[in-house]
N, C-alpha and C positions, 0 to 999 in steps of 0.2 A: 529618860530619853536615851537612845542608843549612842555609844561613843561616836563622836564625830571623826570622819576621815581626817587624820592629823595634817596631811599636806594641804587639804582644802581649808581646814581651820586656820592654818598659819597664813595661807594666801588671803583669806577673808580678813584676818586681823591686820595684815599688812595693808590691805586696801583701806582699812578704816583708820590707819595711823594718822595722827595730826588732827582728827576730828574731835569735837567735843563728845566725851563719853556719856552714854546714857545710863541712868541708874538701873541696875539689874534688880528684878523682882523675882528671880528664880525661874523665869520662863512662864508664859501663859498668864492667865488671870485667875482670880479667886472666885469660887462659886459660879453664879450666873452672870457675872460681868464679863462680856466678850469684847476683846480688842479686834477691830476690823481695819485692815490697812489696804489702801488703794491709791492710785495716782491719777493725774489728769489736770485739766485747767479749772478755772473758777466755776464755770458752768457745770462741769461734771461734779465738782465738789458739792455744789448746792443741790443737784438732783439726787446724788447718792445720800446726802445727809437727810433729805426729805424721805427717801426710801427707808433708811434706817429708822427714822422716827415712826414710819408706818409699821415697820416690823415690831418695834417695841410696843406700839399700841395694840397689836395683835397678840403679843406674847407678854402679858403682865408678869413681872418678876424677873425679866431679863433686861439687863442694862447693856447697851452697846457703846463702847468707847472708840470713837472714830480716830484713825491715824491717817491723815491725808498729806500728800506732798506732790510736787511735780515729778516727772519721770526720773530725772537724774537724782534729785534729792531722795526720792523713795529708795533707789538702789543703794545709795550711800548709807541711809539710815538702817536698812535691813542688814547691811554688812556689819555695822557696829552692834546692832541688836543680836546678830548671830554670835559674835565674839563674846557678848555678855550673857548669852542664853536668855535673852529678853525679847523673844520673837512674838509678834502678834498672834492671836489664836487663829484667826482666819485672814489670809493675805493673798493678794494678787501676785503672780509670778512674772517678772519681766522675761521676755523671750530669750535674751542671752544667758539667763541664769537658771533655766529649768533643770539642767543637769548639775550645775554648780550647787544649787540649793539641795538637790537630791544627795549629792556626795557629802554635803555638810550635815546630812541627817535631819533636815527640817520637816519632812513630810510625814504625816500620820496616815495610816491605812484608813480608807473611807467606807469600805463596804461592810463594816461591822457596826456602823453608827445607826442605831435604831430610828432616830428621828430624821434620817436622810433617805428619801425614797428615790431609788434608781430605776424604777420600772419603766420610765419613759424611754430609756435607752435599750437598744438591742444588745444581745450578748456579744455580737461582733464589735459594736461600738465600744462597749465597756472594755473589751480586750484591747482595742486600739488605744485607749486612754492610758493603759498601764505603763509604768516605768519599771524596768527590771522585774516584770511579772507581778507587780503589786499595783492595785488601784489606789494610788496615793495622791492623785490630783484629779480635778474635773475641769472640763472646759466651760468657762463662763460665756464664751462666744466663739464663733468661727469666722475667719477671714479668708478671702481668696485673692489671688492676683487678678487685676482687672484693668481694662482699658476704659478710660472715661473720655468722652468727647463732647464738644459743644455743638449741639444740634442747631442752635440759632445760627452759628457761623456757617454750618453746612447749608442751611436753607438760604442764607444770604448769597452764598456762592453758587447755588443751584447744583450742589455736589451730593453724591451719595457714597458712603463707605462701601467697600467690597461686601458682597452678600455674606450674611452670618451663617456660613456653613463651612465644614472642614475643607472643602475643595477650593473655596474662594477666600476665606479668611485666613490667609497664610502670612508668614513673616515677609516674604518677598512681595506679595501683593500689597500689603500695608505700606511697605517702604516705597514702592512705586507710587501709590496713592498720595502719600505725604509729600513726596518730592513734587508731584504734579500740582497738588494744592498750593504749595509754597510759591510756585512760579507765578501764580495769579492772585496771591493773597493781598489784601489791603496793606498799605504802608504800616509798618510797625507790628505786623502780625506774622507769626511763623506757624508751621504745621504742628510742631511738638516741642516741648522744652527738653533739653538734654538731661535725661533722667536715667542714666545707665547705672546709678547706684541703688535703684529701687530693688530691695532685696527679694521680695516675693516674686517679682517679675523675672529677675535673674534666675531664681530657683525654677520657675516655670520653664525657662529656656533650657536649663540644665536637664531637667527631667525629660523634656521632649527629646533631648540628645542622648538619653539613656544613662545619664549621670545624676548625681545628687549633690546637694549642698554639703551634707554631712553623712557619714556612714554609721552603721550600727555600732562600730567599735570606736567612735569618737574621732575620726579623722576627716580630712577634706574628701569630699566625694567627687570632685571634678578635677580635670587636668587643664593645662595651659591652653590646649587647642580649643576647648569649649569656652574658656574665658576670652581668648582672642576673637573667637567668632562673635561673641556678645559685644565686645568693644567695637569690632569692625562694623556690625550692623548699625550702631550709632554713628560711627564715623562716616559711613556712606551718606547718611542724612545730613550730618554737619557740613561735609564738603559740598553738598548740593545746595546749601543754604536753607534747609528745611527746619533746622532747630534754632532756638535762641542760643546765643553765646553764653559762656559762663558769666561774662560781665553783665550782659543784659538780664540774666536771671539771678544775679548776685550770689554766685557760687554753685558748687556741684549739687547741693541739697537745698533748693530754693523753697521759700514759703509760697503757698498757693496764692496768697494775697498779692505777691509780686508778679506772678506769671499768668494768673487766671484769665486776664483779659487780653493776653498777648498771644495765646496759642489755641489751636484747634483741639489739641489732644494732650493727654498725660497718661503715664503708666503709674499704677500705685495699688494700694489695698482697696478691696471692695467697700469697706466701711468709710473711707475718706469722703465719699460723696455726701454723707450725712452732715458733716461739719463744713465742707468746702463749697458745696453748691450754693448754700445760702449767702456766701460772701458776694455772690454776683447774681442777685435776684432777677435781673432782667434777662438772664440767659436760661435756656433749657439744656440740660445735660443728659446724655445717654451713657449707658454702661454695658460693656460686653466682657465675655471671657477673653483670655489672651489668644492671639493668633496661634496657629499650629504649623508645624512642619508637615509636609506631605507624607513623610515616613516617620512621624513622631512615635517614640517608644510607647508600647502599651502601658497603661496605668499611670500616665504622666500627670493627670489631673490631681489636685490635692487641695485640702483645706488646712489652714494654719489654726491650731487650737490655742486660744488665749486662756491660760489656766489659772485656777486658784487652788489653795490648799489649806488644810488644817495643820497647825503646828504639832509636831510629834510630842513636844513637852507640855501640851495643854493639861491642866488639872482635870482629873476624872470628873469632878463635880460640874465642870463647865462643858463637858463633851456633848451632852444632850442639847444645850443651848447653841453650841457651835454648829451641830448638825442642822438644827432648825434654821439658822442663819444661812448656811449653804443652800438648804432646801429653798428658802425664800429667793435666793439669787438665781437659781437655775430652774426652778419648777413653778414659780408663782406668777401668773399674768399681772397681778397687781404691781409687782416689782417692775415689770416691763413697762407698764403704763406710766410709771413715775420717771424712770431713768432714761427711757428712749433707746435708741439703737446706735449711738455714736461709737460704741465699742465693737460693733459687728452684729452678725446674725446670731440668734440663740442656737446653741449646739443641741439643745433638747428638741427633738422633732416636733413634739406637741407645741412647745413654746414658739417654734419657728412659724407654725401656722397661725398661732395667736398673734404673732407680731404684725401680720398684715392688717389687723384691725386697728392697730395704733400707729402704723407707719404712714409717713407722708409720701408723696409721689416719688421723691428721690430715694427714700429708704426702701420703697417697694422694688425699685430697680435693683438695689443691693440684694435684697432677699431673693429675687428671681435669679440673679447671677450666681449666688451662693448655691441655691437649689440645683441649678443646672450643672454646676461644677461637681457637687457632691453626688449627683445621680450617676456620674460616669465612673468607670473602673479606676481604681486608685491603688497603686503599689504602696508599700509602707514608706512613711516619712520619719526621719530621725531628728531629734532635737539637737540644738547647738551644744557641743561638748564644753566642759570646763576649759577656760583659757581662750575661748573664742570671742569673748565679749568685745574685743576691739576690732573684729574683722570688718565691720561696716566702715570704721575710720580708715582702715587700710584700703578698702575698696574705693572709698571716696577719693583718697589720695591718688590711686591708680587712674580713676576717671579723670581727675584734673590733669594729670600728666599727659594723658592721651588727648583730651579736648584742647589743651593749651599748646599742644605739639612740643612738649618738653621731652617726650619719649615716644618711641614707636609702639605700636600695639603689642608686638611680641615682647619688647623689653618691659613694658608696663605690666603685662600679664605675668611675666616671669617674676617680677618683683612682688606683686601681690601674692602669688603662690608661695614664694619663699618667706615673706613676712608673716603670713597666716600660719604656715607650717612651723615657723620658729616660735610663735606665740603658743601654739598647741604643745610643742615640745617642752616649753618651759613649765606649762601647767601639769604635764604628766610626770 
């Protein structure tokens, strides 16, 4: 394996200090025994375990050793495994760590693995997947920012959302609609929960304003004015009584089980409908792309790529098996039929069309919104740089300060900017 960036290595070791050390086996697996690491809840664990069993049945002689954890524990474990050069052969990549893992030298080139067929992707797609000019990760799914609404509540109120076109589906029009809905909503119901910390939705706002969450050189891509505008959009709704309070929703980052029957609408990721709509089976939910500014910057639409990788230190004898396992993840409809769509729409265009055959009605809405988003012009999007892993915590703190009136919009935005910048500076 290539030498690890020393600063990144020391940061990863520091993050893992105090945890129980894992025994190092020199990195990777022996022969055709492949270690596969992913995260999620118990349902996802069961589905992916069944999928791995199916893969093994199709590939006699290959053993898959699953390494599963919840999201936080997964990141902690990879940190320790990186320090001990004991990284799984095939692993999912948490969004805050795409570039951190790259700097740590974890990714192996993928386009020279003979057992991995990339023909379903266009040359432009493959180019967009590259990091520093190398195809060293692949998207296992794609997510978009989305607006989810309760159609049952709309029907009960005899209300209709603004038309779904760029002239009508604007931020101002949506704000006016939500305030109007809240005025006549049944007791205990609000138009939307206070969801200003939704990261993909905030990124959609930034890109429409001609800014970015992150830049190509690993810095913040937005200024205080853009963040203030985002906070103020939510504050207009809160002051008008259109949102749940942080107390009602139990914090700045509420669970859908807490707010799902209290609000007409939520902002979030397109794939969330797959897991969250079934929590309230008596309701029908709809899904749309984010509203737009009348003068939105060209290319503002985007998809977030949820990636997986092959470890750079994998044993040569295991590489063919690892390629087959990645192939199964991204190219095989049988995999999709087993695991479902909770992680998002397939990034593989052929698999995306196959997904409609296995999707339920809510998942079909997700697939449609993703296709609509990806069909539009998109400027480049840059991954979170090393040191940015706490930015969501910083953002949530700013949201709380504003919503609880502990700080003005301007002061909270300035603190968020300063705190994120300080974290990035420490990582560099």
